[in-house]
N, C-alpha and C positions, 0 to 999 in steps of 0.2 A: 633794263626791263629785267622785273622778279622772274627768278628759277619758280619753277613747278614745286608747290608745295603739297602734299597732301594732309589730310584730316578725315577724320572719323565721322560722319555725318549722322546726325539723327534722320529715317526714314518713317517711323513711325512708333507706335506706343501702345501699349495693352496692359491689361488687368484684370485681376480675378479675385474674389473676396468668398470666401462661403457663407450658403445662405443663413445658417445660426448667427445670432447674433446675442450675445450675451452680455447686459447690460449690469449696473453697475449694484441696481435695487435687486437684481436676482443673485447675483456674486455672492450678495450682505445674507444669503441664507443660506449660502453652502460654507460660510467663513466668514470669521468675526471680525466686518468690516462693515464700511456704509459707506452710501455714496459721497457725502460731504466729507469723510475722512481721503477719498480718492482723488476726488477729484480738484482739491486744496492742496493735495500734495502733486501730483502728476497730470491733472488737467485730461486724463481718458475717463470720460462717460461709458464706452461701451465698447467691443472688441467684438470680432470673428471666430468662431470656432468652428477647426473644419469638420466634417463628419466621417463617420469611423470609416468606411472607404472612400474616402479623400486625404489620399498621399498626398507628400508632395510633389510626385513628379506631376501628377493630374493638375493639381492648379496651377506648374508651371508648364502645362501643355495649354490652358485656357488661354493662362497669360501669355505666351507665344503666338497663338493662334489669333486673338485679337491683335497684336501688336504689326502681324506680317500682311492682316486685314487693312489695316490702319496705315501702314508702306505700299497698299497695292503688291504685294509683293506673293510667288508660292513660295513651299515649302525648298522645291530645287534650285532656288536664290540665292539659299545659304550654303557655306562651306564654313562654320564655324558657330560653335554655341558651345558661350560660357556662364553656366550656372551658378550660383552662389547660394551655398546653403550651409547648414548647419546642422538641418533635419532630415537630413538623405533617407529615403524610401530602405535598403540594405546599408551595409558597410560597402558593398560594392557591387555590382556597379555603377557607375555614377547615376546621378538624376538625369547628367546633360546626355546619357547615353538613351537613356529612356525615352528621353523628348524627341530623341534625335527619329527614335524606331516607330514613333508616336505618329512624328509630323509626315515619316515616307522619305526623311533625307538619308542619303544613301551615298554621301561624301562628304570630301569634307572631315571636322574633325571638331569632337565631344568631348570636353571633359569639367567637374565641379569644381569650385573654388569657394577656401574655409576660411575667411576671418572674421565670422560673426556676426554681427548689425554692422563693420563695415566694409561687408562682403561685397556691395555694389560695386561702391565707389571701384575699391580692386580690382573687380570684374570688369569696369568697362573702363580701367586703364590699364589691362592683360591685352583684352580685344582690343582697344586702341594700337598699342604695340603690335599686332598683329599685322593690323587694314593698314597702318602707316609703313611698314617693310614693305609689304606689297605681294605678304604671302598669301595675303586671303581678301576675301574683296564684301563680302560680307558676314554680317555676326549679329545671331541670337542674344540678347544679354540677358540675363533674367534675377532676378532673387526672387525665393521661393522658401516658404516654410511653414512648418506645422509646428510651432513653439509649446502650443498644450500639450504636446505627447512629451516636454523637457518638465512640465511644471510640476512641482511638489501645492497642492490643490489644498491642504490644511494650511500650508505656509504663506502668511495675507501680506508679507512683505516683497513677494515676487509674484504669486499666482495672478495679486490686479493687474500685472502689468504689461502681459503678452496678448499677443493676440497671432490667427494666420491669415496667409493670403498671398498673392503674389504679383510681381508686374513685372515687364521685359519692354524692351526697345532692342529696335533693330538701327545697327550704324554701318555705314554704307564710305569705303573706302573713294574719298572724290579729291581732286585735283584743284587749285586755288594758288593763290598768289602769296597765302600767308597771313594779310592781313587781318586784325582784331577782327573784323568785321563780317570777314569769310566763316559760313557757318561749318560746326565742327568740335571736336573736344581740343581745346586750349592749349591746355596745363595740366597737370596732374601731382598731386603728391601723395605718397603712402609712406606712416612710421609702423611699426612696432616695439614691442620692450615689454618680453617675455618675463622680466622683474616683478608684472601685479597679477601674475595667475592668478591666486589668493581672491582679489578683491572681484571675479566675476567668472567663474567657471563651471563645467556642470559634472558632480562627484563618480562619476564612473564611461566605460567604454570599454572596448573588446581587448584591450590589453590589460586592462589593470582592473577591473573588476569585473567583466564580462556581461555587464547590464547598460542599459542605456545611461540610468541615472537620473537626476535632477536638476535643473537651474540651483546654484546658490549663487546670492551676491550681499557684499556690504554697501549698502548705497549710496550711503555717505563718501563713503573714498569714490567709487564711482563719480557720483556727480564732483567732487574735489579735483580731480582729475580733468575730467571732460573738459569743461569751457577755456582751458589753456591748451589743452590739444587742441580743439577745432580749431582755434586763432590761431596755433600754430602751422597747421594745413593750409587755411582759409588764406590768411597773409602770407605764406610762402607761394601757393598760387598768383596772387596780385603780384608780387613783386616777378614771377616769370612769365607772366604776358602783359605786366608793365599799367596794367589798372587798380584802380583804388575800390573801396565802399561803392564809392558815388557813381559808377559803373555799370551798378550790377542792376537788374531788372527783376531777378527773382533768386530768392536765397531761399531752399527747400535743401533743409537737412533732416539728418535721421531722428525719426520719430519717436524718443522715448520721453522726456520726460515734458512738458508744459514747461517747465522752471531753466532747467539748463537752454533750451530753442531761446528763449527771450535772454535771458543773462547772456548767451556766447552771441547774439545777434546785437547787442548791448554796446559789450566790450568792442566789435569790430565796426560798430556806426554803422550796422546795417536798418535803416529805417523799417520799426514791425510793420508795418502798411506792405512793406516787399518781401514778406517772411509767409513762409506754405507751411498751415498748420492742418495736422489732418490726426493727431496723437489720438484726441478728445472721440474720432469716431474710430480709428483701426488701432490704438493701442502702439505698444510696439513690439511691428511686423519682424524686429530683425532686416535680414536682406533683404527684405520684402518690401520693407518701410519707404526706402528715399523713391522707388519703381512706380510705387502707391499714390504716394503725394503728387509725384510728376504728371501721371495720370488723369487726377483729380485737376490739377491748377491747367492742364491743358484743356479736359474738356471741359471744363465749364467759364473758357476764353481766357485766362491768365496770362499764361504762357504763349507767347506767340511767336510764331516764324519773325528768326533774327531777333529776338531777345538774348540778352546774358544773362546767366542762370549759374550759380556754385552750388555744388552739390558736396555736403560733408558726413561725415559720420565717425565714432567712436564706438569700438568695440571690446568683446573682452581679451584678455591675453597680454595688454592692452595691445590690439591695433587702432591705428586714426586713418583717414583719411580725407580730404578732396578734389575736386574737380570742375575747373572753368570749361563750361559749352556755349558756344554760341550755334543756339536751336536752327 
């Protein structure tokens, strides 16, 4: 008889995108660029931009509420909130505590996690550790960003790449036999290497410039490292779980650049038809990109209960990570 194994199973998913859509043609009236130039280099055709009164916490609350509704749960059923974001409303308090207050959750714990574009993967791995330990029962894991507030809108190499949005999942601790067919988070792999800071960073902060700052990036350097870093963590997840690329039903990468997505899938041996792509519609929403892509694929019927799903991301720092989930 197999011992009981705890896993963090996905109970619900939700997303929120601001109503303002900024297409490439309109962007071309703001900065020296063209739709053709952006699409050829990135695959991006449009992005959503938060309204002046739409803060990161407000986006997060809407995504969280949608995930709770999808799960058929009430806010009182949640005892852990982990928000991945690089664009909090305030230096403090944490966005997670604002979500907690807005939803009326008065027990448990909420905190933010900062791993830039890898944030959602890091948040899933972190929440999973809490749930399988038995310390908590149900978690809201949220990726939420207003990256438009960090952009230098005169820099065409960066301002065309990013957008705003939020996505959330509800994870619940469930007992099972540990079989790969059982639902939940099966494997996670996280990495970071601070030597790469200059390749992707924001040139401000409370302790350095006392300002928010703007995003700065060495695009070619990021691309050069991204594909090998993705392969590193995804293959490590395969090894940990005893599966291969052929076993995947869906590959849901961080939506940063179509070239990186396709090159990563090809290197891993993942068929292109198994890759979920939303970068054309959402652009790079940093920590929100994976849950937003997951939500699209669940809503349109691609990701179904029982499917084997791999999520992965690379972010500034550098940080990188992957998680293998039986949906």
